[in-house]
N, C-alpha and C positions, 0 to 999 in steps of 0.2 A: 042680360047685357044688351044695351041699346045698340041695335045694328047700324044705326046712322052714325053713332059715335065711333064704332069699330071701323066703318067704311071711311070715315074721315081721317082717322089715325093712319089707315093704310095708304090712302091717297096722298096724305101729307108726307109720309116717309118715302113714297115713290117720287114725289116732287123733289124732295131733298136729295135723294140718290141721283136724280136726273141732273140737278145743278152740279153736284160734285163730279160726276163722271163726265158730264159735258166739258167741264173746265179741264179735267185730266186728258180728255181726248182732243183738246184744242178746238172744240165747237164753239165755245163761248155761250153767250145767252140766247143763241138762235134755236136751241132744241126745246120743243114743247114736251112736257112729260106725258107718257102714255096714260090712258085711263086705267084704273086698277080696280079689281073686284075679287071677291072670294069665290071659289068653286071647288070642283073635285079633281083638280089637276094643277100642275104648275107649268105654265107655257106662255108664249108670246104670240098674239095674232097680229100679223103684219098689216092685213087689210083694214083691221078695225083699230089699230094701234092701241091694243088692249093687252094688259098683263094680268094673268090670273094666278091665284095662289090658293093652296089649302091652308087653313088655320094651323094644321099640324106642322107644315113646313115652316111657317112664320114663327110658330112657337119654339122650334128647334134652333133656328138661327136666322133672324130677320135680315141681318145685314148681307149674308150670302145669298139668301133666297131673292131678296129684292134686287141686289147688285147684279145678280145673274140675269134675271128677266129684263131689267132696265138696260143691262148691257147688250142684250139681244135687240132691244128696241133702238138704241143709239147706233149699234152696228148697222142695222137696217137703214138708218137714216143716212149714213155716210157711205154705204156700200151695198146698195140694193141688188147689184148684179149678182153677187155671190148667193143671194137668197132665191134667185130665179131658177135654180137647177131643179129639174123635175125628178120625181122618184124613179123614173125609168131610165134616167141618164146614168151612163157608166160611172160618172164621177160623183153620183149622188151621195154615196156613203162617205167618201173622202170629204166632200163639201159639208155634210152634216157635222163631222168631227172638227173641221175648220171653224165652223160657226160656234160649236160648243167650246173650242179652245178660246176664242175671243170673249165669249160670255164668261167663262170661268176666270180668265185672266183679269177682266174688269171687276168681277165680283170679289176677287181676293184683294184687289187694291181698295175698293170701297169698304170691305169689311176691316182692313187694316186701319183705314182712316177712322172708322167708327169705334173700333176697340181702343184707339188712342185717346178717345174722349171719355174721361171718367170724372164724375158719373155721366152716363149717356141716357138721360131720362126719356128722350124720344124713342130710342131703340128699346130700352127696357120696358117702357109702357106698352108699346106695340106687342112685344114678346109676351108679356103677362096677359093682355087682353085676348090675344089669339090662343094662348093656352087655355084660358077659360072657355072660350068659344068651342074649341076642339073637345074639351072634356064634356061639355054640357050638350053639344048638338051632335057630335059625331061627324060633323062635316069634314071631309078629307079622309074618312076611313077607308076609302077605296085604295089608298096607298098601301094599306096593310093586307090587302087580299093577295094570296099567293099568285105570282106570275108563273105561266107555263115556261118550260125551259126555252122553247123557241122564241118566245116574246122577250125573255131576259137576254138571250143571245143577241137579239136584234137591238135591244136597248144598249147593250155593251158595244155592239159593232158600230153604232152611230154616235156614241158619247165617250166611252172610256179613253180612247186614243187622244181625243181633244183635251179632256181633263188632264191626262198625264203630261201632254206637251205643254199645257199652260203652266203647270207647276215647274216644269223644267225652265221654261222662259222666264218665269218669276225669279228663280234662283239665279239664272244666268244674267239677267238684265235689270232685275227689280221692276219698277214701274215705267222704265224708260221707253218701252215700246207702246205705250198707251195711245199715242198719236198715230203711229205708223201701222201697227198690227191690224187694227180694224179696217184699214183701207186697202190691204193687200188682197190680190187675187189668190185662188187656191194654190196655183203653181208657185207663186211668190212665197207663200207660207211654207210650202214643202221645201223650197230651196233655203229659206231661212233656217229651218230646223236642221237641215243637213249641214249647213255652214256653221251652225252653233254647236255641232257635235251631239245632237240629240240621240241618235243611235237606235231609236225604237220606230216601229211603223206608226204612221198617223192613224191607221185603222187597225184596231185590235180584234182578234178573233178567238173565241173559245172552242172552236171546232175540234182541235186536236186532243187536248187533255182536260178540258173543262176548267182551265185556269189561265190567267194572263199575268204578265209582270208589267208594272207601271209605276209611275211616280204619283205619290198621293199628297205631297207637301211635307212629309217628315224628313228630318235631317239627322245625321249622326252626331257624335260628340264633337266633331271637328266642323260642324256646319255644313257638311256636304249632303246633297240630296240622296236619299236612299230609295231603293226599288222595293216594291211590296208585291208579293204574289197574291192575287185575288182569285178565290174560287168561285165558280159558277154554282149558285144554289137556287133551288125552285122557289124559295120564299125569302127574298132579299129584303134587307132593311133599305129604306131610301138612302141613296148615296149622299153622304154628308161630307163636304170638303171643308177643310180648315185653313185659315190664313197661314201662309208661309212664314215661319219664324224669321225675325230680322237677321241678316247676315252682315 
């Protein structure tokens, strides 16, 4: 597989996601796409304006993976203050979940847009190429290494509450919060969840019984969001989020 071709496919898709989400967020054409590269983790570097992905994650669901990290990039563009909380700040864990809430919310909107395009050759081609790279090179295999319980608890503590809250807001408001949600401060996000009837904490913890209850995007026969109990395990699969079904 030509690495330059794969890199171009990835950057083109990140550029595409930036255009779509910039429009949804009301930024317009002012947002420059972050630089994209393959690596051994999935994350956004704010100082470098860089988004990094494993081929494995892109092979699983490129629209969610790219939408999530581009969501972080655009969130940082419009609300840098919320990213300035240090890890020794007492609000750090809440803020991390708020940031993940926004990224997941935007990722689901982008994924729904992409899945409405049939066929979607740009997305399908990227997914196939990244699957080939993952199988041939093993790049991204680090995601399959067993996490220790403490590390998995920390990941859940800083992510799961935000993911759950994003699915709730998607069901409650659809994509209508895309312009306002990324611009809210932490306290405003917490107040929005309370007013909307969320009823779950923004920060989820496995400390009591090694399980949490959260929204995952699934709905019942009547289209109502359902809660899922997630168990803490030492060797987790990477968290895969699915687009919320239309209501």
